[in-house]
N, C-alpha and C positions, 0 to 999 in steps of 0.2 A: 274291104269295100270301096268303091271311089267314093271321091266326094260328090258325083252328080248323082248318085242312087243310094246315098245315107240316109236312113229312117229314122224319124222320129218321135216323140208321143206326140198325142193329139187331142186336143178336146173330141167330144161326141160330135160327129156332122153327118150335113144331108149328102144323100149318096148323091143327088144331084148339082144341089149349090156349094155345095163342102162347104166352109164356114162364114161364106159372103153373108148368107140371110140372118145369120145372127149378128153378125159384124156391121150390116146397115141398122139394126136396130137397139143392139146391146152390146158395142164394143168393149166395154168395161167388164163386161161380164163375160165374153169370150175371152178376154185376156186373163182373166180370174181363174175361171174353167183351164187354159191353159198353163197358168203357174202351177195348179193343183198336181200336173201331168209331170212338173222336172223343171227346172230353171232355165233349160232350152228344149222350146217346142217347135211345133212347126203349126200353121194355118195354111187353109186350102181357100186362097181369097180369091178374084180373080186371074191372078198367080200363085206359085206356093212361095211363101214368106215362112224366113226363120226366125223365134223372137227369144230373145233371152232377157235377163236381167239382174246376174248378178255383177259386184265390181268388177270382175274377171272378164266378164262380158264388157260393160261399159268401157274399162279402159281400153278393148281389143277396138271396139267401134267407133269409140270417139276420138281415140288417140292416131291409129291409123289411118290418115287424111289416102295416103295414096292406095290403100285397098279398099278403104271403104268409102265411094265416092257419095256426093248428094244427086248428081244427073243419074235420073232415073228412078230414083226414091218418090215418094208422096207426096212431098210438097211442090214438085214439078206440079200433080195436078191441078194445082191452086192457080189462078190467073192473078191473084195477089201476089204470093211467093215464089213464082216461076222466073226472077229474074234477079241480077244483083249477088252480094257476096252470098246469098242463100244458096244459087245454084253452081258458085263457080268452084274449080277445083284443083286440085296441082297440077303444072306448077304455077298458076296466074293466083291461088288464093292467097299463098301467104304474102307478098307485095300489096295484094287489093288491100287487104283487111290491114296491114301494117300501115298503110295511108289512111285508112278511116280509126284507127285506134286512140289516136291523141285527142280528137273531139268528144271521146265517150270515157274519157276517164272520170272515174267520180270528181278529181278534183276541178276538172275541165266543166264539166255539170253542174258544179256549184255553184257557176255563175246565174244558173240558171232560176235559181229559188225563189227570188223575189217575185219574178215572172210567175213562175205555178201557184206560190204563195197567195198573188194576188187573186188571181183566175179562180184558185179555189174556194177564197174567202167573198167573192163575187156572187158564190153559186152554193150557199152555207145552206142548207135546208132549216127549215124554222117547222117544229111536229112532227107529225108521222111521215116516213117518208120511204122508200123501197129502197134496199140499197144497190140492188143489180141494177134499176133504173137509173139513179144518181151517180152512183160511181161511171156510167158509159157516156152523161152527157159532160161529168167532170173530166172525164182524160180525155175526148174530143176538142173540149176547149182549150185545156193544156197543151194537147197537140199541136193546133192551132197554133196557138201562142208561142211558143216553142221555137215549132218550126217554121211558121208562116209569119210572125209577129204582129198577129191579130190581136184586139180584143175580145170579139165576140168569134165563134166557132164558123169557119169560112165555110159557106154555103154548099160549094163544090167540094170539100171534104166532108161536110155532114153528108149531102148524097152517095158519094163517093163509097164511105164505110158503112151505110146503110144494110147492105146485102151481110155482112159477117155477122151480125147481128140475129140472121133469121137461120132457120132451120136448115140442115141438109136436105138438098143438093145447092142451095140458092147460093153460099161462097162461092162454087165451083162452076156457074155459070158463068163464060165470058159474054161482058158487057161493054161493046170496045167503043160506046157513046161517052159513056160515066169514065173510061180509063183517059178518054182522048182530052174530053174537059179536066180532066185530073191533071195528065202531063201537061196540058197548059198551062193552067195555074201553079204548077211547080217549076214552069219554065220562068214565069214571070217572076217567082221569088228568086230562082235562080241568078236571072241578067241582074237583079237591083237585090241582096240578100239585105232584110232588114237588118240593123246592127244588133249584133251579140246573138242571133237566132241562130238554130242549127241549119237552116238555110246557106251562113255562110262556111261550113264544113264542106258540105254537099257540092257548093260553085266549086271548091278548091280540091273536093278528090269525092268520084262518084257520080254527079250527075244525076238526072231524074230518073233511072231505074232505081239507084241505090236509093233516094229520096223517097220515093214510093213503097219500095219495101218495107223500109225502115219506121213507116208509118202504117202500115198493114199489120207487122208484125208486132208493132208495141201497144195497137189500140185492146182487143179484145183479150188479150191476154192479162195488161194491167188492169183491166176496168172491171173483169173477175175476180182476180187477184185479191184487189181491193175490196168488192163486195164480199167475199169471204172475210176478210182481215176484219172490215167495221163488222160485221154479224160477230165473231168471235170476241168482239175488244167491246161490243154491246153489252155481250152477256156476263162478262168481267171488267167490270170498271177497272179495275186493277192494273189493265194492261195498257190504260191511257195514261199511267205515269208513263213519263219519258224515258227513265230508265228501260224502261219495259218493251219500248217499243220495236226495239230490232230481235230479239225473242220472238216477240209474238208475227211478225214478220217474217222472220225464218221456219215457224212454225205453219203458219198459211202457207208459205211456198211449198213447203215436204209434202202436207197431206191432202193440197190441191194445185197440183203443178200443171201449169196451163197447157204447157204440149207436153201431152199425156203419152204420148207414143212418138216417136223418131223414128228414120228409114235412113238407111243406104244402099249403094247397089255393090256386090263384090266385084270387083276390078281383076281378081284372080281367085284361082286356088288357095285356100287357107283352112287350116284350121284351128280352131278358138272354143276354149274350154273344153279341149276334148270332141269338141264335133267339127266334122268335114264340111266346110263350105264351099259351094263350086262355085263359080264365074259365071257372073251374070244374076246371081240370087238374090233377090230382096230381103235384105237383114233389117230386123227392128230391136230397137232398145223402148225401154219403156221406165220412162220416171215415176209414171204411176205405180210400177209393180214394184221397181225399188224402193220408193219410199214407202211402201206398205209391206214388205217383207221381214217378218217378225226376226229372222235372225240377224236383222240390221237395228230393226227400231223395236224395242218392246213397247208391247200395247200399240200397234202400227196405227190402229184407225182412232185413240183416243188424242183430243187436241192438247200438246202438254208442250208450252212455250220453254217451260223450265230445261227442255232438253239445249236449250242451244243459251243455255245460261254457263256452261262449264267453259273450259279454258280452251279445250279440244273440241273442234264438231264433231258431231258423233258419224259414226258410220265410215268415215273415212272421205277422200277426197271423190272416188268414182261412187261413193253412195248415196251422197246427196247432190241430183243434177238436175233442179226446178230451172237452170238456164242451160242445161246441157255441160259439157266439160270437154279439156281439151280445146286446142288450135280452134275450134268453130263453138268456143262456148260463146250464147247472146252478146252481139255488140253491143244492145241498147239494156243490159242487165242493170246497170248503174242507172240509167235512165229511170226506170220503173221503181227501182229501190226509191229513188229520190222524190218519184211524184206519191208514192205511199208513205214515204216518212213526213212528206210538206203534210198532206192530208190529216196524218193523223197528229201533228203539231198542231194545225188549224180547229180539230176538236176536241184538243186537249182541255180546252178549259169550260168546255160545255159538260153537260150531263146526258151522257148517250144510253138509251135502254132498249132491248132488244124486245119486240112485240110478238113476232110470230114469223114463221116461214119453214122453206125445208131445204137444207143443206145439202141435199143426197146430190153428189155430179153428175152430169151428163158428158156427155164425152161427144162434142163436135169436130170442127176444125183445131177448136180446143175445150179444156175441161169448163164446164158453165154450172151453175145452182141450176136445180130442177127448176126452180119455181121462185117468186118474189121472196124477199129478205126484210121484212116491215120492222123497220126503226122509227126511235123517236130522240130525237133531241131537241132539249130545252134550255133553262139558262146555265151559268155556268154551274159547275160541280161544285155539291156541297160533302165533308166528311158524312159517314152512315151507312147503315146495311143496303146494301142493293137491293132492288124486289123483282129484279129483271126476270123475266122467260128464260128459262134453258133454250135453245136451238133444238128443232127436233131434225128428226133425217138420218140418213146414215150418210157419214161423214166420208 
């Protein structure tokens, strides 16, 4: 059978709309239904898509940039992500990425720690607060401070990011006036980069398009992950101990990968994991499914930070992909981790409690909590048993 006519298992579909109707209302349920059919399955969306989530699949799709191209994937549908390094394929990808990498290493970004800390400290909540709303506010402020050198959140940036928080299809609607204003604001920063800001990196390499995409890609992904992290830490105050921060962050990224699915377009006929894939096929990988595969992760829906306290990372390199993997590993991964690490540090001397909320994930452009996550922050922590209420909802 040729690659062009290979048939694969698929979840139940509508005769008229295939899987597109359910994908629009319950994409995570659609993926889970497909995973029950096999490690590789097909979905009939607006076009046929082949989906896999095994480590072998991830290694092929994320490791072979020549075959699996970004152009033609789902990210190109978003006006926030349809430019820059995200959409750059070989042969231009390697040199473009090499130019940006030095500004986003863990050691280079460490210089931003004090700026992040000051921005977060000015916005520490008092009493009851919604972790989702607070994280959104803080991440916008930190992005503005570290990219643009501002003390307060830049209003142009704030307005430009607004649609990303709204339900689909709002993040996909073109907004030329907001984008034009944002580009003008970025150009001013690039013309005279604030000392120590990331505008200096983009002034040297990438320019407006790269800087704009970096801001968009780093916003709701980090904000939603931080909200979940704080909710789990509030439910288990022991995780506020500095030696537990890294494991808590890693487990949050496993259970709630912001990039719940990613896509590529096959540039040639190829066989992956025993499946023939024809040139032009839309190929999906899913950190959400990989991270919840019981073959890789015992009790996959349980929040267990101790998984990451072992010497060797669980599930192997291709089994843990919250920031993708391979040559296209997220440029901003160290930035996001530094921001979350700094936020945890700011809260570590306080008593944080979980009050109520629903941790069930909802898939939009990124993964987000279904509802508010109500926490309480008061004075410095004191030794003693926790009286916090466990989080509710399907992880």
